[in-house]
Every structure is written in C-alpha cells, then in structure tokens.
C-alpha positions in Angstrom: 128.6 114.7 81.7 126.4 115.2 78.5 122.7 115.9 78.7 121.9 112.3 77.6 123.7 111.0 80.7 121.8 113.5 82.8 118.6 112.3 81.1 119.4 108.7 81.7 120.2 109.3 85.5 117.1 111.3 85.9 115.0 108.4 84.1 116.6 105.7 86.3 115.9 107.6 89.5 112.3 108.5 88.8 110.8 104.8 89.2 113.2 104.3 92.1 111.9 107.5 93.9 108.2 106.4 93.2 108.8 103.0 94.9 110.6 104.6 97.8 108.1 107.2 98.3 105.3 104.7 98.1 106.9 102.4 100.7 107.9 105.2 103.0 104.4 106.7 102.9 102.9 103.5 103.9 105.6 102.4 106.5 106.9 105.8 107.7 110.2 107.6 106.8 113.1 105.4 107.7 110.8 102.9 109.8 110.8 99.8 107.4 114.6 99.6 107.5 114.5 99.1 111.2 112.0 96.2 110.9 114.3 93.8 108.9 117.3 91.5 109.9 120.6 93.1 110.5 121.8 91.4 107.4 119.2 92.6 105.1 119.4 96.2 106.5 123.2 96.2 105.9 122.8 95.0 102.4 120.2 97.7 101.8 122.4 100.4 103.1 125.4 99.1 101.2 123.2 99.2 98.0 122.1 102.8 98.7 125.8 103.8 99.2 126.8 102.3 95.9 124.0 104.2 94.4 125.2 107.5 96.0 128.7 106.8 94.7 127.4 106.2 91.2 125.5 109.5 91.3 128.4 111.3 92.7 130.6 110.1 89.9 127.8 110.9 87.3 128.2 107.3 85.9 124.9 107.0 84.0 125.2 103.3 83.4 126.2 102.4 86.9 123.2 104.6 88.3 120.9 102.6 86.2 122.3 99.3 87.5 122.3 100.5 91.1 118.8 102.1 90.8 117.5 98.6 89.6 119.3 97.0 92.6 117.7 99.5 95.0 114.1 99.0 93.5 114.6 95.2 94.3 116.0 96.2 97.6 112.9 98.2 98.6 110.7 95.3 97.6 112.8 92.9 99.5 112.8 94.9 102.7 109.0 95.3 102.4 108.5 91.5 101.9 110.8 90.6 104.9 109.2 93.1 107.1 105.8 91.6 106.4 107.2 88.1 106.8 108.5 89.1 110.3 104.9 90.1 111.2 105.2 93.8 110.8 102.6 95.9 109.0 102.5 99.3 107.4 101.3 102.2 109.4 97.5 102.4 109.4 96.2 104.3 106.4 95.1 107.1 108.5 98.5 108.1 109.7 100.9 110.2 107.6 104.5 110.5 108.4 105.8 114.0 107.7 109.5 115.2 107.7 110.8 118.7 107.8 114.5 118.5 106.6 117.5 119.7 108.4 117.9 123.3 107.4 118.8 126.7 108.6 120.5 125.3 111.7 117.4 123.5 112.6 117.3 119.7 113.1 115.3 117.3 111.1 111.7 117.1 112.5 109.5 113.9 112.1 105.8 113.9 113.0 102.9 111.8 112.4 99.5 113.4 111.4 96.3 111.7 112.1 92.6 112.6 111.5 91.5 112.9 115.2 92.2 111.9 118.6 90.8 108.4 118.3 93.5 107.8 115.6 96.1 109.5 117.6 95.4 107.1 120.6 96.0 104.1 118.2 99.3 105.4 116.8 102.2 103.1 117.8 105.1 105.4 117.2 107.8 107.1 119.0 107.3 110.1 116.8 105.1 112.8 118.1 101.5 112.6 116.8 99.4 115.6 115.9 95.7 115.4 114.8 94.3 117.6 112.2 92.6 120.0 114.5 95.8 120.5 116.3 97.6 121.3 113.0 94.9 123.7 112.3 95.3 125.6 115.6 99.1 125.6 115.0 98.7 127.2 111.7 96.1 129.6 113.0 98.5 130.8 115.7 101.5 130.9 113.3 99.6 132.7 110.6 98.8 135.6 113.1 102.5 136.2 112.9 103.0 135.7 109.2 101.3 136.4 105.9 101.9 132.8 104.6 98.1 132.1 104.8 97.4 135.0 102.4 100.1 133.9 100.0 98.9 130.3 100.0 95.4 131.7 99.2 96.6 133.7 96.3 99.1 131.2 94.9 97.6 127.8 94.7 100.1 125.1 95.2 102.6 127.5 96.9 104.8 125.5 99.3 106.6 126.7 102.5 110.1 125.6 102.0 112.1 127.9 104.4 111.3 130.0 107.3 113.2 132.8 108.8 112.6 135.7 111.1 112.4 139.1 109.3 113.8 142.4 110.9 111.1 144.8 111.6 111.8 147.0 108.6 112.9 144.2 106.2 110.9 143.6 103.0 111.0 139.9 102.2 111.5 140.5 98.3 
C-alpha cells in the first residue's frame, strides 16, 4: 500500500469516526444498536464487517465506499431508534469504556454529576457520580504516582496499569 492509499483510508475514516463517536457519546457505547429492529441491526453489522474486510485488505477505494455506507448506517439507526420512541442518554450521563487489555475484561461505566442524576440513570451499566470518582482516584493515587505525573504533564493519559515489583523502576 502506498502512502496515498494510507492517507485516503485515514481521510475516509475520520468523518466516520466523528459520527460514530458523536452518536455513541449521546446514546452510549454499543447501546443504540440494541434499540433498532433485528433487520436494521443485521444490516448495520454486515456493513461494519464489510468495512473491516476492506480495511484488512487495505483497499482504499473500497474503504471509502464502505465508510460512506457506515456513515449512512449510523444516521439510519439513530433515526430508527428515535422513531421507535427511544431517546439518547440524558446529557448529564457519560458512558466510559476501559478496553479489554492486560488480561482484564472490557469495563463499561456511566459517570454522572451527582446522586440525583445517578438515581435517574436508566441503564444496566454501573453508575458512578463525580464525587465517587474523586474518592476512587484519591484512594488509588495513594498507591501510585499518577496524580503527580498528570499534574506535571498536562494531557497525560492513563493507558495501561500494571503492578510494579518493589525495586522496579518504571522507566
């Protein structure tokens, strides 16, 4: 694959990723696909699989075609979910996902501002309010220097956690 094909694929995926991220932020990660008809969900997943194949094959023209189909697919499932009477998650709810990594399963949670919002959350995903998150971070940071690192390096992101041996230096 030449660099132009790589750029073409990257360019095709950017607007698709933006639409998908916007819809999943409002509806919850993986939630909207469960709110539409079986037929629509099947078409959506088939379209996603065809895009995956095109990306695997590094077929830039096919990725462009499939990304366009997926963009229409995201819009179609949102339209259908609304027509079926469903609505996005309240704006004060944020769905967060820690990916499957280091032998740990994927973890999904919902974060809300306070207990009042937590009591309104209609989800099967565990709900944490901002104060609970702060307490968890406080307890966790007593065991790690992440808080110091995040203070020194604005925009630093925790992407992997592991236990260090007592004498091990992490760099």
